C-alpha positions, 0 to 999 in steps of 0.5 A: 360538772359544777364549778366545785367539781371542776376545781376539785378535779383540777387540784387532783390532776395537779397533785397527780402530775407532781414532778420528782427531782432526779440528779441527772435532770437537765438544766439550761443556763443562760436562757436566751428567751427568758430572764431566768438564770437557770431553767430546770427541765422536769417530767411528771411520773407520767412522762409529761415534760415541763420546766421551772425557773430558779426564781420560781423555786426561790419564791416557793421556798420563801412561801414555805418559810413564811408558812412555817413548813421549813425552818427559818433561813438566814436573812443574809441569804434572802438579802443576797437573793434579793440583790442578785435576782431582783426579787421581791420576797416577803 
C-alpha cells in the first residue's frame, strides 16, 4: 500500500466512524483524570465507544466559524469562553 493509499483509507475510515449525538448520551462532569470541565461519552454507528471533551468541541466550533461554515458567533461569547476555560481561540 502506498502512502497516498494509506492516507485515503485512513480518511475514509475516519468518516465512516462518525459519531452522532443522542440526547441520552452520558456525560461526566468534573473529570478526575483530566482538565476537561465535561466529557461526552459517544459511540460510532458501529458501536465503538470514545469520548470528547468540551474544550475540543469548542475548538471545533471556532474552526467552523473561522472557515465560514457557520454564522459568526458573538464576540462576547468567545471572550467568556476564553476567560472561563483559558483557551487560545483564534
